C-alpha positions in Angstrom: 72.2 67.9 92.9 74.1 70.9 95.0 71.5 71.1 97.5 71.4 67.7 98.0 75.4 67.6 98.4 74.8 70.5 101.0 72.2 68.6 103.0 74.5 65.6 103.1 77.2 67.7 104.1 75.3 69.4 106.7 74.2 65.8 108.2 77.4 64.7 108.3 78.5 67.7 110.5 75.8 67.4 112.9 75.7 63.9 113.6 79.0 63.7 114.8 78.5 66.6 117.2 75.3 65.2 118.4 77.1 62.1 119.2 79.7 63.7 121.2 77.3 65.4 123.1 75.4 62.1 124.1 78.9 60.9 125.4 78.5 61.9 128.7 75.0 60.7 129.1 75.8 57.2 128.2 79.1 57.4 130.4 76.6 58.1 133.3 74.3 55.2 132.3 77.2 52.7 132.1 78.1 53.5 135.8 74.7 53.1 136.8 74.1 49.8 135.1 77.3 48.8 136.9 76.1 49.8 140.1 73.1 47.9 139.7 74.9 44.8 139.5 77.4 45.6 142.5 75.6 47.5 145.0 77.8 49.8 147.4 80.2 52.6 146.9 82.4 51.2 144.2 81.0 52.4 141.3 79.2 55.8 142.7 82.4 58.0 142.6 82.7 57.5 139.0 79.5 59.5 138.3 81.7 62.8 138.3 83.3 61.3 135.0 80.0 62.5 133.3 80.0 66.6 133.7 84.0 66.1 133.5 83.3 64.8 130.0 80.2 67.1 129.1 82.8 70.1 129.9 84.5 69.3 126.7 81.7 68.2 124.4 78.5 70.3 125.9 77.5 74.1 126.5 77.2 75.2 129.8 73.6 74.2 130.1 74.4 71.0 128.7 77.0 70.2 131.4 74.4 71.1 134.1 72.1 68.9 132.9 74.1 66.0 132.9 75.4 66.8 136.5 71.8 67.2 137.8 71.4 63.8 135.9 74.3 62.0 137.7 73.3 63.7 141.2 69.9 62.3 140.6 70.9 58.8 140.1 73.6 59.0 142.9 71.2 59.9 145.5 69.0 57.0 144.4 71.5 54.6 144.0 73.2 55.3 147.5 69.6 55.1 149.1 69.0 51.8 147.4 72.1 50.4 148.4 71.9 51.7 152.2 75.0 53.8 152.1 75.6 55.5 155.1 74.3 59.1 155.0 77.8 60.9 155.6 79.4 58.5 152.9 76.8 59.6 150.2 76.4 63.2 151.3 80.4 63.4 150.9 79.9 61.7 147.1 76.9 64.1 146.2 79.0 67.1 147.3 82.0 66.1 145.3 79.8 65.2 142.4 78.1 68.9 142.5 81.5 70.2 143.2 82.6 69.0 139.7 79.3 69.8 138.1 79.9 73.5 138.7 83.7 73.6 138.0 83.0 71.7 134.6 80.1 74.1 133.8 82.9 77.3 134.5 85.0 75.5 132.3 82.6 75.0 129.4 81.8 78.6 129.5 85.5 79.6 129.3 85.7 77.3 126.2 82.9 78.7 124.4 84.2 82.1 124.9 87.7 80.9 123.8 85.9 79.5 120.7 84.3 82.7 119.9 87.3 84.7 120.3 89.3 82.3 117.9 86.5 82.5 115.4 86.7 86.2 115.3 90.4 86.3 115.0 90.1 83.7 112.1 87.7 86.0 110.5 90.2 89.0 110.9 92.8 86.6 109.4 90.5 86.0 106.2 90.0 90.0 105.8 93.6 90.4 106.4 94.3 87.6 103.4 92.0 89.4 101.1 93.7 92.6 101.7 97.2 91.4 101.5 97.0 88.4 99.2 94.0 89.8 97.0 92.1 86.8 94.9 93.4 86.5 91.5 90.9 86.2 88.5 90.8 83.2 86.3 91.7 85.4 83.5 93.7 88.3 83.8 94.0 90.1 80.3 95.3 87.6 77.8 96.3 84.8 80.2 94.2 82.3 82.1 95.6 82.1 85.8 95.6 80.0 89.0 97.1 80.2 92.4 97.4 78.0 95.0 98.9 79.3 98.7 99.4 77.2 101.8 100.8 78.9 105.1 102.7 76.5 107.5 101.6 78.1 111.0 98.8 76.5 112.6 95.6 78.1 112.1 97.0 80.7 109.7 95.8 82.0 106.5 98.7 83.8 105.5 102.5 84.0 106.1 106.0 85.1 104.6 105.2 83.9 101.0 103.7 86.5 98.7 102.5 87.1 95.2 100.7 89.4 93.0 99.6 89.6 89.3 98.0 92.9 88.0 97.6 94.4 84.8 99.2 97.6 84.4 99.7 100.4 81.6 103.1 98.5 80.6 101.0 94.9 80.5 100.4 92.3 82.7 103.0 92.1 85.8 103.6 89.9 88.8 105.5 88.8 91.7 106.2 85.6 93.7 108.3 86.4 96.8 109.4 84.5 100.0 110.2 86.6 103.4 112.8 85.5 105.6 111.0 84.0 108.4 108.0 83.2 109.7 105.0 84.8 111.6 103.7 88.3 112.0 107.0 89.9 111.1 107.1 87.9 107.8 103.8 89.1 107.1 104.6 92.7 107.8 107.3 92.5 105.4 105.1 90.9 102.6 102.6 93.4 103.0 105.7 95.9 102.6 106.6 94.3 99.4 103.2 94.0 97.8 102.2 97.6 98.7 105.3 99.2 96.7 105.1 96.4 94.0 101.6 97.4 93.4 101.9 101.1 93.1 105.5 100.8 91.1 104.1 98.4 88.8 101.7 101.2 87.7 104.2 103.9 87.6 107.3 102.5 86.4 107.3 101.7 82.3 110.9 99.6 83.1 110.7 96.5 85.3 113.7 96.9 86.6 112.8 100.2 88.1 109.7 98.6 90.0 112.4 96.0 91.3 114.5 99.4 92.3 111.7 100.6 94.0 111.2 97.9 96.1 114.8 97.6 97.0 114.7 101.1 98.2 111.8 100.8 100.5 113.2 97.6 102.1 116.3 99.2 102.6 114.8 101.8 104.8 112.5 99.0 106.6 114.1 96.1 107.0 116.9 94.9 109.3 120.2 94.0 108.1 120.1 90.3 108.1 116.4 90.2 106.6 115.6 90.1 103.2 113.1 88.8 100.3 113.9 86.4 97.5 111.2 87.3 94.6 110.9 86.9 90.9 109.3 89.9 89.4 107.7 89.2 85.6 106.3 91.2 83.1 104.4 90.6 79.6 104.9 94.4 78.0 103.9 93.1 74.5 102.5 90.2 72.5 104.9 87.1 72.8 107.6 88.8 75.1 108.1 88.1 78.8 110.6 89.9 80.6 111.8 88.6 84.3 114.0 89.8 87.3 115.1 87.2 89.4 116.4 88.3 93.0 117.8 85.4 94.4 114.6 83.5 94.1 114.0 79.8 92.8 114.0 79.8 88.8 110.5 79.8 87.4 109.3 76.8 85.4 108.6 77.3 81.9 105.9 75.0 80.1 106.1 75.3 75.9 103.3 74.0 73.9 104.6 71.1 73.2 105.0 70.0 77.0 108.4 70.7 77.5 109.1 71.7 81.1 112.4 74.2 81.3 113.7 75.9 84.4 114.3 79.6 83.5 117.8 80.2 84.9 118.8 83.9 85.9 121.3 85.0 83.4 122.8 87.2 85.7 122.1 86.2 89.2 121.3 89.0 91.8 121.0 88.9 95.4 117.7 88.8 97.5 116.0 92.0 97.9 117.0 93.9 100.8 120.8 92.9 100.4 121.8 94.9 97.4 123.9 97.2 99.3 125.7 94.3 100.7 126.8 93.0 97.4 126.5 95.8 95.0 124.9 93.7 92.2 122.0 94.9 90.2 119.7 92.6 88.6 119.4 92.3 85.0 116.5 92.1 82.7 116.1 88.8 81.2 113.7 88.5 77.9 112.4 85.3 76.6 109.6 84.4 73.9 106.3 83.5 75.2 103.8 82.5 72.7 100.1 80.8 72.5 99.7 77.7 74.5 103.1 78.6 76.6 102.7 78.4 80.4 104.8 79.9 83.2 105.0 78.4 87.0 106.2 81.0 89.8 106.5 79.5 93.3 108.3 79.3 96.4 110.9 77.0 98.2 108.3 75.7 100.5 107.2 73.9 97.3 110.8 72.5 96.1 112.1 71.9 99.6 109.0 70.0 100.7 110.3 66.2 102.0 108.7 63.0 102.3 109.1 60.6 105.3 112.5 59.5 103.2 113.7 63.1 103.1 113.3 63.4 99.3 112.4 66.6 98.0 109.4 66.6 95.9 110.3 66.8 92.3 108.2 69.9 91.0 109.6 69.8 87.2 108.6 66.2 87.1 105.2 66.9 88.8 104.6 69.6 86.7 105.3 67.7 83.3 102.7 64.8 84.8 100.1 67.2 85.4 100.3 69.9 83.0 97.1 70.4 81.2 95.3 73.2 79.1 93.4 74.4 82.5 95.7 75.9 84.9 93.6 75.5 87.8 93.4 72.0 87.0 97.2 71.6 87.1 97.8 73.4 90.7 94.8 71.2 91.9 96.5 68.1 91.1 100.2 69.4 91.5 99.0 70.7 95.2 97.5 67.5 95.9 100.4 65.7 95.4 102.6 68.1 97.1 100.6 67.2 100.3 100.6 63.7 99.6 104.5 63.8 99.3 104.7 65.6 102.7 102.1 63.4 104.2 99.4 66.0 104.7 101.1 68.9 106.4 103.4 71.4 104.8 106.3 72.5 107.1 106.9 75.8 105.2 105.0 78.6 103.7 104.2 77.6 99.8 102.9 79.3 97.2 102.2 78.3 93.3 101.0 80.6 90.5 100.5 79.5 87.1 99.6 81.2 84.0 98.8 80.2 80.5 98.1 82.3 77.1 95.5 80.3 75.5 95.8 79.3 71.7 93.1 80.8 69.9 91.2 79.0 67.8 92.0 80.5 64.5 95.8 80.7 65.5 95.6 76.9 65.8 94.1 76.3 62.3 96.8 78.6 60.8 94.5 81.7 60.6 94.7 85.4 61.9 93.8 85.2 66.0 91.4 87.9 65.4 89.2 88.9 62.3 86.9 91.7 61.8 87.5 92.8 65.6 89.5 95.1 67.6 92.7 94.2 68.9 93.8 94.0 72.6 97.0 95.3 74.3 99.3 93.1 76.2 97.3 93.9 79.4 94.0 92.8 77.7 92.6 96.2 77.0 90.3 97.0 73.6 92.7 99.0 71.7 91.1 102.1 69.7 89.5 101.3 66.0 92.0 103.6 64.8 94.9 101.5 66.3 93.7 98.3 64.4 96.1 97.1 61.6 96.7 99.8 58.7 94.3 98.3 56.0 92.1 99.7 53.9 88.5 100.0 54.9 85.6 100.4 52.9 82.2 101.9 54.5 81.6 98.9 56.4 84.5 99.9 58.6 86.0 96.1 58.2 89.3 95.6 56.7 89.1 94.8 52.7 90.6 91.4 53.6 88.1 90.3 55.8 85.2 90.9 53.6 83.7 88.0 51.4 
């Protein structure tokens, strides 16, 4: 079935391309038939439209074939209509000149397309280096990410995200760099690089934010900044947040309630702390099985429809929330694009993680029985760190034996 769908897509791609390549030939044929019904010089000059059109649809060899075809028909039709030699020679010379110029234009177009393809491949490599793919499962979480760059033909922009397991649990960041284009990409790369190092080194989440702040103070201009939410899951059932001037995350409880997590102590964006003197505070909230957390950038909430109405993210999340983060974000992203008419005007990032409900927990039993527990980062703990129940020779807790 997959191979059949792939073949269908390939045929659908080849047919329009072949149709475009034939258009110049059809145009020449139309001019020839028109000249057959009305002999003379009225229609012959229009033969130059064939090679001119071929320059936009065909390779250089195809342009030459269309041009020589037009030249041959022009000579035959001119001789058939007894067109004076001087006039016919002028028409054919003009046709030859247009053919050669179109051939050169086709060659230059092909070279630009090859350069663009190479640039796109470099952009893809840069995206994978900067915004590394997030696996569907990270530690105890199911995760999904959607990212759209507003710049034409771009794959990366000023929005940033990362989610990594560390010795101190799962840590993540979603941020938005002021501005667009290459300067914003450079700042995003700086923030992500510092975050990935500090997240592994610093046991305190606020210290991670401090490391990013110090780096931006050294490297950013005075009017540049980054809004961001840095989150961590240091222990079971406990979520930590540090909000630096960013849009509040949306917390989805297992019952389906969507609650914005407003910062208890609002802090300025990263890079502006020296101006305000405010330091961010650590916010802690419970995060149980079945709960979900959505981090996003303002490119989502500030997306407008044709009536200038903002996209209602909280309502959309409540409509589309499910047990599969990927399915939820797919529905949200599709609805967002429909809201703006198909094209976003700002970079947009969405990161959704869910703490799955284990089967035994849902039945009121212990989530793990007779197996080694995992840390908050999803790492198996040593056997001696299991529950301190008495064990017999089988190595299982006595309460798990029948």
